[in-house]
N, C-alpha and C positions, 0 to 999 in steps of 0.2 A: 402492410407496407404497400402503397401504391407505386405507380411508375415514377412519379415525381420523387418519392422518398428514396427509391433505388439509385436515381439520377444523383441526388443531392449526396447520399452515401458513398457512392463510388467515385463520383467526381471530386468529393472533398479529399478522400483518400489517395486517388492516383494523383491529384494535383500536388499535394503536399510530398510525396514520394518523388515525383518527377521534378520538383524544384530543388529538393535537397540533392538529387543527382547531377542536375544541371549545375548548381552553383558550386559544387566541389568537384568537378571532374578535373583530372589531371594531378591528384594528390600522390605524387611518385616518390617523395622523400618521407624518411621515418619521422621527421620533425613535422612535416605538414600533415601525415596521415594520423599520428598520434596526439599531436597537440595543436593542430589547426594552424601552423605557423604563428602561434600565440597572437591571432588576430581578434579574438571575441571581444566585444565592449562589455560593460557590466551588466546592462539589461538583458543581454543575450545569454550570458551566463546565469544571471538569476532566474530568468524563464526556463533554461535548460535544467537546473538544479530541481526547480519545482516541478517541472515535467518528469523528470527521473523518478521522483519520489511519489508522484500523482499517478499510480497504476490504475488500470480499468477498475480494479476492485474497489478503489476509493470512490469511484463515481456510481458504481453498483451497490456497494455495502453501506457506505457511509449514509445516504438517505434512509436506507431500510433500517439502520441501526438508530438513527433518530426517531423513525416511525415507531420502533419497538421500544426503546430505551430512553429516549429524549436526547438532550445536548450534551450530556455530561463527557462525552468522549472528547470534547473540545479540550478539556484539562490535560489530556495526553500532550498537547502542543505547547503548554504553557512555558516549558523550559527551553523552547527552541532558540528564541532569541539570545538567551544566555550562552547556548552552546555555539551559536554562530559568532558571537563576539569573541569567546574564547579561542575558537579555531582561526579566526582573522588575526588574532594577536600572536598566538604561541605556533600554530601548524604552518600556515600559508608562507610566512617569510623563510622558514628553513626549506621548504620545497622550492621556493624560487631561487634560494641562495645556491642550492646544490644543482639547479637545472634538470630535475628528474622527470622521467616518462611515467613512473609509477611512485606511488607512495611507499612501496616497500623497499626501493633502491636506497632510501635514507637509512634503512635498517642495517644494512650491510656497512655503510660508511660509519654508524654509530657503533655496531656490535661486530658481527661476523655473518658470513654466508649463510650458516644453518639457521640463524634467527630470521634472516631475509627469507629464506625458503619456506620456513614454517609458516611465518605470517601470510606469505602468498597462496600457500596450499589450503590454510584455514579459510581465506577468503574464496577461493576457487570452489573448495567444497560446498560451503554455502550458498554462494552466489550461483553456482552451477545448477544446484537443485532448485534453488528459487527461480531460475529463469523458466524452467519448465512450468511451475506454477503460474508464472506471470502470463503465460500463454493460455494455460488450461483453464483457470479460474473464470476469465471473461468469456472463453470459447464455450464452455459447457452451458452457460446462461444464455449467451446469445444464440448458439444452436437450438437451445430449446424455444426461444421466443421465436425465432425465424423459420423454425422447421427445418433447419439445415442439418447435414451430416456433421457429426461432432469431428471426426478425423479431417474432413475437408476444411472445416472451419479452423482448426488449429494450423494445418498446412497453409491456409490462406494467409493468416495472420503472420505465421513464422517466415514464409517465403518473402512477403513484402519487405519485412524488417531486414532479413539477410540480404536482399538485393542493394538497398541504399546504404546499410551500414557497412557492407564490404566494399561497395563502390567509391564512398567518400570519407570513410573513417570518422573521426572525432568532429570534424567540421560539418559533416552530412547530419550527424546526429543532433549537434547543436542548434543548426539552422532549421531543421525540421521540426525539432522541438519548440521551437519559437512559434511557428504556425499552428502546430498541435495544441500549444497552450492557449492560443487565441480561439481555437475552435472549441475546446474544452470549456473554457470559462465563458466564452460568449453563449454557447448552448445551454450551459446550466442557468446562468443568470436569466436568460430568455424563458426557460422552462420555470423558473421561479416566478417571473412576472406573470407568465399565463396562469398559473395554478393560482396564484393570488387574486387574479382578475375572475377566475371561475368560481370562487368561494361564493356561496349564497348568503353569506354574512359579510360585515365590514371588516376591515383590517383589524381593527381594535377588538372586535368580537372575537375574531379568530384567535387572537393573542389570549383572551380571557378563556378559550375553549382549551386552548394548548396548556395553559398555565394550570387550569384546573385538574388536568391530567398528569401533571407534573413533567411536562415534555421540556419547558423551558429552563428547568434547573442546571445551571451551569457549573455551580462549585460545590463540591463535597469535602468538607474539612475534617472529616472523621478519617482517622489514621488506621488503614488496615492493610497489611502487607499482601494479603491474598487479592485485594481489589486493584486492578489494573488501571483503573481511571478515577483518581481523585487528586486533589491539589498536591499533596506530599509525593506520590509517585510520579506525577507529571514535572515537578520542579526538583526532583532529585534523581530517581532512577531512569526516567525518561532523558535526562541530560546526558547520562553516561551512554544511553543508546545513540543519540544525536551526535554526541562527540565522535563516537566510533564510526557511526554511518557516514557523516559529512567529513570527518577528519582523517579516516583510515580505510574507507570502503573506495576502492578504485573506480567503481561506477559513479561516484560524486567527485571524488579528486580529480578525475579526468576531465570534468566539467569544467573546473576553475583552473586547472593547470594551462588551459588554453586561452587564458586572458591575456590581454595586451601588456598590462603591467600589473605588479602587485595590488596597487590601488584598485584596478577595475575588478580584479577577482575578489577583494574584500568586499567591495561595493556590491558585487553580485550575491556574495554569501549573506551580507547584511540585509538587501533586498528580500532574500527567500526568508530569512528569519523574521521580519515584520509583516510579509504578506501571506505567509503560510497559515497563521492563525485566522485572518479575516476570510480567507479562502474556504477553509474547513468550516469557519462558522456559516458561510453562506450555503455550502453543500449541507450541512446538518439542518439549517433552518429551512430549506426546501423539503427536506425529509418531514419535518415537523408540519409544515403547511399541507403536505400531502396527506399526513395524518389527519388534520382538520378536515380536508376535503371528504375522506371517506367516513366522516362521522355524519355526514349529510347526503352523502351518494354511496349506494350500495357497493361494498367492498366484495371480491371473491372470498369465499371462506378460506381458501388457500390460494396464495398468489402464483404459485406454480401451477397454472390451470392446466398444463399438460397431464398432469398427474390426475387432476379431478376428472378430465375428460375420459381417461382410461377407466377410472372407477364406473363411470357413467355406463360403460360398455362391459362391466365385469358382473360376476354373480353378487356382488355388494351394491348393485346399483340402487336397490330399494333403501338399504340402510342410509346410503348417501343422501338419497332424496329426502329422507325424514330428518336427517341431521342439517341438511340445507335449509329445510322449512323452518327448524328450530332457531338457526342462526339467523334468517331473515327476520323472523319476529323479534329477535333480540336487537337486531339492528333498528328496526322501527321504534321499539321501546327506547333504545338509547338516543335516537334521533329527537324523540319527543322530549327526553330528559335535557337534551342540550338546549332546547328551545326555552324550557322553563328555567335552565341556569342562566341564560342571557337576559330573561325577564328579571330575575332575582338580581343579577349584576346591575342592570339599568336602574332597578328600584332600590339599590343599596341595602337589600334585605340579607343580611349576613346569615341569619337563622336558616332562612330558605336556601340560600347558596350552598351552606354546607350539608343540608339535608340532601339536596339534589346531588352533590358531589359524592356523597356516601352511596346513593343510590346507583350512580354512574359507576362507581367502584365495583359494586355487586354484579352490574350488568357486564361489566368487562370480563370479570371472573368467570361468569357462565359462557361468555363468548369464547374464552381461551379453552374452557372445558370441552365445548364443541367441536373447536379447531383441533384439539388434542385428539378426539375421537375419530374426526375424519383422517388425521395423519396416521392413526393406528389402522385404519381400513386401507389406506395407501400402502402401508408396509405389508398387510395381509395379502393384498392384490399382488404387489411387487416387493420382494424381501429387500431388494438393493435400492430401493427408490430412496431419494434425498428428500426428507420432509422439512428441513428448515428452508423456510422460504422468503427470509428478510432480504436477500439478495435480489428476488425478482421484484419487490414492491414498486421501485421507482420506474423500471422499465415496463412493467406491467400497467402503470398508471399512464406512461407515455403512448403506448400503443393503443390503450383503450379510450384516450380522452384527448390527447393533443392533436392539432390541426395537420393537415396533409403537409408534407414539407419538412415540418418541425420534428415529425418522427423520424425522419431519414438523418436529419442534423445530429439528434441525440444518439442514435446509434453510431453516427461518425464520431462523437464525443468518446463513446466507449472503446471503438476500435482504435482510434487516435491515442487514447491513454495506454491501451495495451502495446502499441506499438512503440510509443515513447519510452516506456520503461524497459521493454525488451530490448530495443537498440542501445540503450546505455549499458545494460547488462552484458550483452554480446560484445560491444566495443571494448568494455573493460576486462571481460574475460579474455579475449584475444590479445590486447596489450599486456596483461600480466603474464599469460602463458608465454608470449614472445619475449618480453624484456626479461621477467624475473626467473623463469626457467630454460627456455630454448636458448636465448642468447648469452645468459650468463653462466649456465651449466652444461649445455648440450653442444652447440655450435658457437663458439666464441669468436671466431674470425670469419666475417662474411661481409658482403658489400651492404650498402644502405638498401638498395633495392631488393636484395634477397630477404632482408628482414621486413620489409614493407609487404612482400608477397607471402612470407610467412605469417604475418599478422592478419592478413585477409584470409589465408586458409584456416588459421586457429579460429578467427571470428566465424567463419562459414561452418566450421565443425563445431563449435559450441551451439551455433544456431540449429544444425541438424540434430545434435543431441538433446536440444531444448524441445524442439518438435517431437523426437521420438519419446522423451519422457512424458510430454504433455499428452500424446496420443495413448499411451499405456498407463496413465497416471491413475486411472480409475481402478487399476489391478493393486495398487498400493495405498489404500485408503488410510491406513495409519500413518503412512509417510506423508501423505498430503496434509493430515493435520499437523504433522511434526514440523513440515516446511514453515509453517506460521510462525513457528518458535526459533527457526534456524538463526536468524539474525542475533536474537538475544542469547542463543547458546554459544556462539563463537566471537561475537563482537567484543564481549568484555575483555576476552584474553587479548584480543588484537589490540584493542585501545590501551590495556595495561603495559603492553610491550613498548608502544609509543610515547607513553607518558614516563616510563622508565627512562627511556631514550632522552626525552626532552628535559626531565627535572632532576633525575637521580644520576648525575653525571660519574659518580664513583662506582657504579655497577657496571660490570663487564658482561661480555657475551654469554659466558657459560652459565652464569647466575639467572640471567633473563630468560635464557632458552630452557632451562629445567623448571623455572618458575611458571613459565607459560603452559608447559606440559602438565605440571601439578595442577595449576589453575584450571585447565581445560577438563582434566579428570574430575576436579572437584564439582565443577557445573554440571557435568553429565551425572554425577551422583546425585546432586541435588534434584536435578530434573526427574531422572528415573526413580527417585525414593520419594518425590513430592507427593505429600498426602499419606504416605505410609511410615516413612522415617526409617532410621537405622540405629541400632544399638539402644532401643528403647526411647529414642528422641523422635517425635513425630513433628512435622513442620508442613506449613501450607504457604507457600510463598509464590506469588505472582510472577510471572515470567520476565516482567520488566526488570525486576530487581536483579536478575541474572547478570544483566550488565554491569551493575554497580559492584556485585560480588566478585565477579570475573576480573574485572579491572583492579580493584582494590587488593585482591588476593594476589594477583601477579606482581603489584608493586611490593607487598609484604614479603611473599616468598622470595622474590629477588633480593631484597634487603637482607634477609636472614641467611640466604644462601652465600650472598658475597661476604658477610661477616665471618661465617664457618669457614669458608674458603681461605680466608687470611690466616 
């Protein structure tokens, strides 16, 4: 990082935060603070929705995932447009008609207070934990790459987010997300253009290289419940996840409740539905091009080079040097094989092409074996070291190969993504805590100004808790892994409650409340017994399917309980 990179990084972040604070000063009524006076147009809503979902880990992990596994992850988003259309037709009109501040207000109107409170608490539990990881996940990677102290990196991200989120509320979040989204996608597209121009082969040859290693396979038609990323899970289980996330998660609902009209909110959602897939395609494709780049230019044996630097200074240095030499030799062998592959492709010699592809497959297996041995040495040297390095692939490429100034811009992309997701989470947690718990059940009668101050205080409190959780997240490694599943663990139950309310008008509050508790218990049993089974029945279910199972079980249990109650 040069001086210019630091100027670009902090200048971008400072300008965005300052702009958000300036544009939303004087938000002193509950309506303006929580709904932005319903002043947002459709493209602001659409960009805000996309920025809320596009966390920093999207821009860190997705290129690395494409580098490692190809572009099959895109199938996860195939059902998104369907979910956006359903929400636009069934969810948003009800929210607008009731003029709600949060999605959970509808549930008391339809059922009762205990059902509203249950749904709000389920949201707060999973989103409150996730907010810490939204900060922690990029902070641990950025602190490693930049050589910063992890705690201060966490505090820096968290404090900046708290300042402008508390200051301007929903409007500040939406306005800054518009700028952040421009930085994020502009930076990523620029990085994609640069990596393609840096390739020593033509673009068509790069596609042949990627295709020969199965990195461009977009669709998997094989049905496998344990596989999270195939057409079937993307068009079914993922639809339930998106319906719950965009239709019943306050961090997203709050984005489109600020729309000028019902039509503006619908258009913002539809915009997200049809732009999200191309956006993910671009990010994945950049990861594939980075893969091609590293077939012709020497990659590090492990992309988290901080760990290999520690190895070089340890008692295992000689073993590491031997493995490094073996890895370098395999790289040169692979580089030569790729040249032979391109010659065979140009000559349309399918026999030679297949022979070279088989040879490349063997070379890749040997390279992975060497990488595994190096990772084993890393763990020997530091038992708590993280050896999964796909999250480091893209930013390692950025730091090692991109021009001065662009490096700072790409770091600004990651920080902006972390801030945009965190801001939405804290804003929604503050709103839900104020409206669904404090205003409804604790202090029912107070002035508008009192609830604005309460919302700001709750937002700041959740921000402080997110920072605290992120700082000490490394002490709860199993919980960190579990947080990635939190959405799927709780979203299905929340969505089921809403769908019963929308479409099963004869079901009452007692039945749906008990059904939600039973369904949540069922999902927890399925998850914690996954791969082991119960009563002699063993199952292996990808966590995306928890959303469908949770939702449908709430609807089934509610129907049965209502019939039995009669």
